[in-house]
C-alpha positions as CSV (number, residue, x, y, z in Angstrom):
1,M,10.4,4.9,53.8
2,E,8.6,3.0,56.5
3,R,8.4,4.8,59.8
4,R,8.4,3.6,63.4
5,V,5.3,4.0,65.6
6,V,5.0,4.4,69.3
7,I,2.4,4.8,72.0
8,T,2.7,8.2,73.7
9,G,-0.6,8.5,75.5
10,V,-3.3,6.2,76.9
11,G,-6.8,6.5,78.3
12,V,-9.0,3.9,79.8
13,I,-12.6,3.6,81.1
14,S,-13.2,0.2,82.5
15,P,-15.0,-2.0,85.1
16,I,-11.9,-1.9,87.2
17,G,-11.0,1.7,86.9
18,N,-11.4,4.9,84.9
19,T,-7.8,6.1,85.0
20,L,-4.7,4.3,84.0
21,D,-3.2,4.1,87.5
22,I,-6.4,2.7,89.1
23,F,-6.9,0.3,86.1
24,W,-3.4,-1.1,86.2
25,N,-3.2,-1.3,90.0
26,N,-6.4,-3.3,90.1
27,L,-5.3,-5.4,87.2
28,I,-2.1,-6.6,88.7
29,N,-3.8,-7.2,92.1
30,G,-6.4,-9.4,90.5
31,V,-9.4,-7.2,91.4
32,C,-12.6,-8.4,89.7
33,G,-14.8,-5.7,88.2
34,I,-17.7,-8.1,87.5
35,D,-20.7,-7.8,89.7
36,V,-24.5,-7.9,89.8
37,I,-26.0,-5.3,87.4
38,K,-26.9,-2.1,89.1
39,R,-28.1,0.2,86.2
40,F,-31.4,-1.6,85.5
41,N,-33.7,-4.3,86.8
42,T,-32.7,-7.9,85.8
43,D,-35.6,-9.8,87.3
44,N,-36.8,-11.1,83.9
45,L,-33.3,-11.6,82.4
46,P,-31.5,-15.0,82.3
47,V,-28.2,-13.2,83.1
48,K,-27.9,-10.8,85.9
49,I,-24.2,-9.9,86.1
50,A,-21.9,-7.8,83.9
51,G,-18.7,-5.8,83.9
52,E,-20.2,-2.3,84.4
53,V,-18.2,0.9,84.4
54,K,-18.6,2.5,87.9
55,D,-18.7,6.1,89.1
56,F,-18.4,7.6,85.6
57,N,-19.0,11.3,85.5
58,P,-18.3,12.9,82.1
59,A,-17.4,16.2,83.8
60,D,-14.3,14.5,85.3
61,Y,-12.9,14.2,81.8
62,G,-13.6,17.7,80.6
63,I,-17.0,16.9,79.0
64,D,-19.6,19.6,79.4
65,G,-23.2,19.0,80.2
66,A,-24.5,19.8,76.7
67,T,-22.1,17.4,75.1
68,A,-23.0,14.7,77.7
69,R,-26.7,15.1,76.9
70,K,-26.1,14.8,73.2
71,N,-24.0,11.6,73.2
72,D,-24.7,8.0,73.9
73,R,-22.9,6.3,76.8
74,Y,-20.5,4.5,74.5
75,A,-19.4,7.8,72.8
76,L,-18.9,9.4,76.2
77,F,-16.7,6.6,77.3
78,A,-14.7,7.1,74.0
79,L,-14.4,10.8,74.5
80,A,-13.4,10.5,78.1
81,A,-10.6,8.0,77.3
82,A,-9.5,10.0,74.3
83,N,-9.2,13.2,76.4
84,Q,-7.1,11.3,78.9
85,A,-4.8,9.9,76.2
86,M,-4.4,13.3,74.4
87,K,-3.7,15.2,77.7
88,E,-1.0,12.7,78.6
89,S,0.5,12.5,75.2
90,G,0.7,16.3,74.8
91,V,1.2,15.8,71.0
92,Q,0.8,19.0,69.0
93,I,1.0,18.6,65.3
94,D,-0.5,20.0,62.1
95,P,-4.2,19.1,62.4
96,D,-4.2,17.8,58.9
97,R,-1.7,15.1,60.0
98,L,-3.7,14.1,63.1
99,G,-6.2,11.3,62.7
100,V,-8.8,9.4,64.6
101,Y,-9.5,5.6,64.3
102,I,-12.0,4.7,67.0
103,G,-14.7,2.1,66.5
104,S,-17.5,0.4,68.3
105,G,-18.8,-3.1,67.8
106,I,-22.4,-2.2,68.4
107,G,-22.6,1.6,68.8
108,G,-25.3,3.5,70.6
109,M,-27.3,0.6,72.1
110,D,-28.9,2.7,74.9
111,T,-30.0,5.3,72.3
112,F,-31.4,2.7,70.0
113,V,-33.5,1.1,72.8
114,N,-34.7,4.4,74.2
115,E,-35.9,5.8,70.8
116,T,-37.4,2.5,69.7
117,T,-39.4,2.5,72.9
118,K,-40.7,6.0,72.1
119,M,-41.6,4.9,68.6
120,V,-43.7,1.9,69.9
121,N,-45.3,3.6,72.8
122,E,-45.7,7.2,71.7
123,G,-45.3,7.4,67.9
124,P,-42.6,8.6,65.5
125,Q,-43.2,12.3,66.2
126,W,-41.5,11.8,69.6
127,I,-38.3,10.3,68.2
128,S,-35.3,12.5,69.1
129,P,-33.8,14.5,66.2
130,L,-30.5,13.3,67.7
131,F,-31.4,9.6,67.4
132,I,-29.3,8.9,64.4
133,P,-26.1,10.9,65.3
134,M,-26.2,9.5,68.8
135,M,-26.7,5.9,67.7
136,I,-24.3,5.4,64.8
137,S,-21.1,3.6,65.6
138,N,-18.8,6.1,63.8
139,I,-19.9,9.1,65.8
140,A,-17.3,8.6,68.6
141,S,-14.6,9.1,66.0
142,G,-16.3,12.1,64.5
143,N,-16.9,13.8,67.9
144,I,-13.3,13.1,69.0
145,A,-12.0,14.6,65.8
146,I,-14.0,17.7,66.5
147,A,-12.9,17.9,70.1
148,H,-9.2,17.6,69.2
149,N,-9.3,19.4,65.8
150,A,-8.1,16.2,64.1
151,R,-8.5,16.9,60.4
152,G,-6.5,14.1,59.0
153,V,-7.4,10.4,58.3
154,C,-10.5,9.2,60.2
155,L,-11.6,5.6,59.9
156,P,-14.1,4.1,62.4
157,I,-13.8,0.3,62.2
158,V,-16.5,-2.2,63.1
159,T,-15.3,-5.8,63.5
160,A,-17.3,-6.9,66.6
161,C,-14.9,-8.0,69.4
162,A,-11.8,-7.2,67.2
163,T,-12.8,-3.6,66.7
164,G,-10.3,-2.0,69.0
165,T,-7.4,-4.1,67.8
166,H,-8.1,-3.5,64.2
167,S,-8.5,0.2,64.8
168,I,-5.1,0.4,66.4
169,G,-3.5,-1.9,63.8
170,E,-4.9,0.1,60.9
171,A,-3.8,3.4,62.6
172,Y,-0.3,1.9,63.0
173,R,-0.1,1.1,59.3
174,A,-1.4,4.6,58.4
175,I,1.4,6.3,60.4
176,K,4.0,3.7,59.3
177,H,3.4,4.4,55.6
178,G,3.1,8.2,56.0
179,Y,-0.6,8.9,55.9
180,A,-0.6,10.6,59.3
181,D,1.9,11.6,62.0
182,A,-0.3,10.8,65.0
183,I,-3.7,9.0,65.4
184,I,-6.0,8.7,68.3
185,A,-7.0,5.0,68.1
186,G,-9.0,2.3,70.0
187,G,-12.5,1.2,70.7
188,A,-15.5,1.9,72.9
189,E,-18.7,0.0,73.9
190,A,-21.7,0.4,76.2
191,A,-23.9,-2.5,75.4
192,V,-24.8,-3.7,78.9
193,S,-28.5,-3.5,78.3
194,P,-31.5,-5.9,78.6
195,L,-31.8,-6.1,74.8
196,A,-28.1,-7.0,74.3
197,I,-28.1,-9.4,77.2
198,G,-31.2,-11.1,76.0
199,G,-29.7,-11.5,72.5
200,F,-26.3,-12.8,73.6
201,A,-27.9,-15.1,76.2
202,N,-30.3,-16.6,73.7
203,S,-27.4,-17.3,71.4
204,K,-25.8,-19.3,74.3
205,A,-22.8,-16.9,74.4
206,L,-23.0,-15.7,78.0
207,S,-22.1,-17.3,81.3
208,R,-25.1,-18.1,83.4
209,S,-23.2,-18.1,86.6
210,E,-24.8,-16.1,89.4
211,N,-21.5,-15.7,91.3
212,P,-19.5,-12.8,89.8
213,L,-16.2,-14.4,90.9
214,E,-17.0,-17.6,89.0
215,A,-18.5,-16.2,85.9
216,S,-15.6,-15.1,83.6
217,L,-13.3,-18.2,83.7
218,P,-10.9,-18.1,80.8
219,F,-9.1,-21.4,80.2
220,D,-10.8,-23.1,83.1
221,K,-12.7,-26.3,82.4
222,R,-15.8,-24.8,84.2
223,R,-16.1,-22.0,81.8
224,Q,-19.5,-21.6,80.1
225,G,-19.5,-18.3,78.3
226,F,-18.3,-14.7,78.5
227,V,-19.5,-11.9,80.7
228,I,-20.6,-8.8,78.9
229,A,-18.9,-5.6,79.9
230,E,-18.4,-2.0,78.8
231,G,-15.8,0.7,78.6
232,A,-13.2,2.3,76.3
233,G,-9.5,1.9,75.6
234,I,-7.8,4.6,73.6
235,V,-4.1,5.2,72.7
236,V,-2.3,8.0,70.9
237,L,0.0,6.5,68.3
238,E,2.8,8.8,67.1
239,E,5.7,8.7,64.6
240,Y,8.8,7.7,66.6
241,D,11.2,10.5,65.6
242,N,8.7,13.2,66.4
243,A,8.0,11.6,69.8
244,V,11.7,11.4,70.7
245,K,12.4,14.9,69.4
246,R,9.8,16.4,71.7
247,G,10.8,14.2,74.7
248,A,7.4,12.4,74.9
249,K,6.8,9.5,77.3
250,I,6.8,6.3,75.3
251,Y,4.9,3.3,76.6
252,A,5.9,0.8,73.8
253,E,6.6,0.6,70.2
254,V,3.9,-0.8,67.9
255,C,5.8,-3.0,65.6
256,G,3.5,-5.6,64.0
257,Y,-0.1,-6.2,63.0
258,G,-2.0,-9.3,61.8
259,N,-5.5,-9.3,60.3
260,T,-7.2,-12.5,59.0
261,C,-10.6,-14.0,58.7
262,D,-11.8,-17.5,59.7
263,A,-14.3,-17.6,56.8
264,Y,-15.9,-20.4,58.7
265,H,-19.0,-19.5,60.9
266,Y,-20.8,-16.3,61.9
267,T,-20.2,-16.7,65.6
268,A,-18.0,-19.8,66.3
269,P,-14.2,-19.6,65.7
270,R,-12.5,-22.0,63.4
271,P,-11.8,-25.0,65.7
272,D,-8.3,-25.8,64.6
273,G,-7.1,-22.2,65.2
274,T,-5.2,-22.0,61.9
275,T,-6.5,-18.6,60.7
276,A,-6.1,-17.0,64.2
277,A,-2.6,-18.4,64.1
278,N,-1.9,-16.7,60.8
279,A,-2.9,-13.3,62.4
280,I,-0.5,-14.0,65.3
281,R,2.3,-15.1,62.9
282,K,1.9,-12.1,60.7
283,A,2.2,-9.7,63.6
284,L,5.2,-11.4,65.1
285,E,7.0,-11.7,61.7
286,E,6.5,-8.0,61.1
287,A,7.8,-7.3,64.7
288,G,11.0,-9.3,64.0
289,Y,10.2,-11.9,66.7
290,T,13.0,-14.5,67.3
291,E,13.5,-17.4,69.7
292,N,15.6,-15.0,71.8
293,D,12.6,-12.8,72.6
294,R,10.6,-13.2,75.8
295,L,7.0,-13.1,74.7
296,H,3.9,-12.1,76.6
297,I,0.4,-12.6,75.2
298,N,-2.7,-10.8,76.3
299,A,-5.1,-13.5,75.0
300,H,-8.6,-12.9,73.7
301,G,-9.5,-15.4,76.4
302,T,-13.3,-14.9,76.6
303,G,-14.2,-17.9,78.8
304,T,-16.3,-19.5,76.1
305,P,-15.7,-23.3,75.6
306,L,-14.8,-22.9,71.9
307,N,-12.7,-19.7,72.0
308,D,-10.2,-20.7,74.7
309,K,-9.5,-24.1,73.2
310,S,-9.0,-22.8,69.6
311,E,-6.9,-19.8,70.8
312,T,-4.6,-22.2,72.7
313,A,-4.2,-24.2,69.5
314,A,-3.6,-21.0,67.5
315,I,-0.7,-19.9,69.8
316,K,0.9,-23.3,69.5
317,I,0.6,-23.3,65.7
318,A,1.9,-19.7,65.4
319,I,5.1,-20.0,67.5
320,G,5.5,-23.7,68.1
321,E,4.8,-25.9,71.1
322,K,8.2,-25.3,72.7
323,A,8.0,-21.5,72.5
324,A,4.3,-21.5,73.5
325,R,5.2,-23.2,76.8
326,K,7.8,-20.5,77.7
327,T,5.3,-17.7,76.9
328,A,3.6,-15.7,79.7
329,I,-0.1,-15.5,78.8
330,C,-3.1,-13.9,80.6
331,S,-6.7,-13.1,80.0
332,T,-7.6,-9.7,81.6
333,K,-11.2,-10.5,80.7
334,S,-11.2,-12.6,83.8
335,M,-11.3,-9.3,85.7
336,T,-13.0,-6.9,83.3
337,G,-15.4,-9.2,81.5
338,H,-15.7,-8.8,77.8
339,P,-16.2,-5.2,76.6
340,L,-16.8,-6.2,73.0
341,G,-15.5,-3.5,70.7
342,A,-13.6,-1.8,73.5
343,A,-11.7,-5.0,74.4
344,G,-8.8,-4.6,72.0
345,G,-8.0,-1.0,73.0
346,I,-8.2,-1.9,76.8
347,E,-6.0,-5.0,76.3
348,V,-3.4,-3.3,74.1
349,I,-3.0,-0.8,77.0
350,A,-2.7,-3.8,79.5
351,A,-0.1,-5.4,77.2
352,A,1.9,-2.1,76.9
353,M,1.9,-1.7,80.7
354,A,3.0,-5.4,81.2
355,L,6.0,-4.7,78.9
356,K,6.8,-1.4,80.6
357,E,6.5,-2.6,84.2
358,G,7.7,-6.2,83.7
359,I,4.6,-7.6,85.4
360,I,2.1,-10.0,83.8
361,P,-1.5,-9.6,85.1
362,P,-3.2,-12.7,86.4
363,T,-6.0,-14.8,84.9
364,I,-8.2,-14.9,88.0
365,G,-10.5,-17.8,88.8
366,L,-8.3,-20.3,87.0
367,N,-8.6,-23.0,89.6
368,E,-9.5,-26.0,87.4
369,P,-7.4,-25.9,84.2
370,D,-8.8,-27.4,81.1
371,P,-6.5,-30.2,79.7
372,D,-7.0,-28.7,76.2
373,C,-5.8,-25.3,77.6
374,D,-2.4,-26.4,78.9
375,L,-0.2,-23.3,78.6
376,N,1.0,-20.8,81.2
377,Y,-2.0,-18.4,81.7
378,T,-0.6,-16.8,84.9
379,P,-3.3,-18.2,87.2
380,N,-4.7,-16.1,90.0
381,H,-1.6,-14.0,90.8
382,S,0.4,-11.6,88.8
383,A,4.0,-12.6,87.9
384,S,7.3,-10.8,87.2
385,F,8.3,-11.4,83.7
386,D,10.7,-9.2,81.7
387,A,9.1,-9.5,78.3
388,T,10.8,-8.0,75.3
389,I,7.7,-8.3,73.0
390,A,4.0,-8.5,73.7
391,I,1.0,-9.3,71.6
392,S,-2.7,-8.7,72.1
393,N,-5.2,-11.0,70.4
394,S,-8.8,-10.2,69.5
395,L,-11.2,-12.7,67.8
396,G,-14.6,-11.3,66.8
397,F,-18.0,-12.7,65.6
398,G,-17.9,-13.0,61.8
399,G,-14.5,-14.6,62.0
400,H,-12.4,-11.4,62.4
401,N,-9.0,-12.1,63.9
402,G,-6.6,-9.3,64.9
403,C,-3.2,-9.2,66.6
404,I,-1.1,-6.2,67.6
405,A,2.6,-6.7,68.5
406,L,4.4,-4.3,70.8
407,R,8.1,-4.0,71.6
408,K,9.7,-2.7,74.8
409,I,11.4,0.6,74.5
410,K,14.9,0.5,76.1
């Protein structure tokens, strides 16, 4: 028997806030978390802005000093967000039925750079014995499982910018089909570093704007690339009957998931949007979407010339031109930047809050709409919209397309 799945806890570390309340308040008020990079010198870099996490102290999230020293920044973001989500959820179940599905698109970038520098400058004898466990992209899942005694299914997923979405989608399926009763799921990333910036910039993926307010411009004709960011978005997914029985707070029901591949190019999306449309369609069909639903879409919306045009086409293909024009869409990356593997988790949280509160966050900076991007992207100001269903799209390098569908709990 297929089971219903709901979100009962959320945790977020982001460029616009490190708790849900701050994050959501800044989101609906159009606060931009993109700024000049503060953590390192950017004099020799072609890109000098990013969406950095601010005022992050691991101790604020119950992480002791020894743990903080033994983990990469991305894993600390993940653990902090997971601790928030589990504390809020309050779920207590058989440890063998509690799982962890948390991925990272890149993993321990800071650790990789630091230890490589030691290797080159000082020799292999100075490489930390913790180099490998701090760097690998599955270690966030492993450490969160240890912290919360989660002895059930554990599946760290790596699908570039779709990582968080696929993690939540696969966790949803695992609970739906009885492989677990609750799963801590999402994504984390901390790749704001000179090496990553140099690589993304040289591949022509990043915005070269020097004005933080005009750098991440989803669906605007001035857009020229994404803004790299960092953070973590983690949710606790739980079997519906158990959540209701214990009186848990429920944010939304997870009711659909689509997963497809462009099979087209290693970085560029399929231009016609057909395969991304299939992911959207699959999620909405599983969710029981009808023309009577009021749909909200948290778009992938990176601000790259190719993505925004092809995603717009995908939405129209998936639900039809008429329905697309009635849909309330936004790109929260206009405020957070693009936190890569963390994006899907953060944006599912934003979509769940939009459903719960009846407010659509804005796409800030959208002052010169692209004629090829002609839908309602909620420009510059949040809007009241009583959505009954919401989806969050993620489209990653390698052609990975993911879509999560949520329904409002009445």
